[in-house]
C-alpha positions, 0 to 999 in steps of 0.5 A, spaced: 526 455 492 526 462 493 525 467 488 527 474 487 525 480 482 531 482 477 532 490 477 529 491 471 522 488 473 522 492 480 523 498 475 518 496 471 513 495 477 515 502 480 513 505 473 506 502 472 504 503 479 506 511 478 500 510 473 496 507 479 498 513 483 496 518 479 489 515 479 489 514 486 491 522 487 485 524 483 480 519 488 483 521 494 483 529 492 475 528 491 474 525 498 478 530 502 476 536 498 483 538 498 489 537 493 493 531 494 500 529 491 502 522 492 508 520 489 511 513 489 518 514 491 522 508 491 521 500 490 525 494 493 525 487 494 527 485 502 526 479 506 520 480 512 525 480 517 528 487 515 521 491 516 522 488 523 529 491 524 527 498 521 522 500 525 522 500 533 518 495 537 516 502 541 513 505 535 505 503 534 504 502 527 497 502 523 497 496 518 491 496 512 491 489 509 488 487 502 488 480 501 489 479 493 488 472 489 487 470 481 493 470 477 498 472 483 496 471 490 498 474 496 497 480 500 498 488 499 499 491 506 499 499 507 503 501 513 502 508 516 506 510 523 499 511 528 499 519 528 500 519 521 494 514 520 490 518 525 492 525 521 490 522 514 483 519 517 481 526 520 482 529 513 477 523 511 472 525 516 472 532 516 465 533 514 462 528 518 459 528 525 463 522 527 464 524 535 470 520 536 467 514 534 473 509 532 469 505 527 469 511 523 476 512 523 478 505 521 472 505 516 476 512 513 482 508 513 479 502 509 477 506 504 483 509 503 486 503 503 482 500 498 483 506 493 490 506 494 491 499 493 486 498 488 489 503 483 495 500 483 492 493 482 488 495 476 494 499 474 498 492 474 492 488 471 492 492 465 499 493 464 501 486 465 494 482 463 493 479 469 488 478 473 488 480 479 482 481 485 482 483 492 478 482 497 475 486 503 481 489 507 482 489 515 486 493 519 491 492 525 494 497 530 500 495 534 507 494 534 510 492 527 512 485 529 504 483 531 502 487 524 506 483 520 505 476 523 498 478 522 499 479 515 503 473 513 498 469 516 492 471 511 497 469 506 495 461 504 503 460 502 509 462 505 512 469 503 519 469 503 521 476 500 516 483 499 516 488 495 516 495 499 513 501 495 515 507 498 509 512 498 509 519 500 502 524 501 502 531 500 496 534 502 495 542 501 489 546 504 489 551 499 492 552 492 496 557 494 498 553 501 505 549 501 504 543 503 499 542 509 502 536 512 506 530 509 504 523 511 509 518 509 507 510 508 509 504 505 505 499 501 508 492 501 506 487 496 507 480 499 507 474 494 509 467 494 514 464 490 510 462 484 506 469 484 513 472 484 515 468 478 509 469 474 509 477 476 516 477 473 515 473 467 509 477 465 513 483 465 518 480 460 512 479 456 509 485 456 517 487 452 515 482 447 
């Protein structure tokens, strides 16, 4: 049966996630040695096909995918337009001699995925008393349909709905600067029906 989260649960996940994003902001600031503002601006549920409809096939995307398991099972997927992903990885590698090694660019993005997804999942685990573990992240570059197909193939059970957590990065080159650059990205939580139900029950249980 198709499961949906109610609006209250989505709002709760947004608030919990904002705390996790605060922790991620601190970690990313230390990594790139610049001030970073990381906001969770929206959260909503929709079917996987809606992502394909939103992003033209001609746009090259970068997906960072982190499988999760435990009390809830599925996948966290961070999605960036390719140019934003390159900009972010350049910031992470600015003090490293990398000679345009693509493996180092990928490693930098995977580390970013670990920080952002790890902070969000840690916040979920703490507030909802859920045991959530994540596996080694993977990366995929190409049209959105290829990235989504690869992501869903990593999940054991079929995913009927996706929680989209819209994020925005603002990176400052100095304390006096207006934003040196803005990086938009999306974080998707792909869960099977049982995990969605478990998540909603945990939120209701949090209220006592």
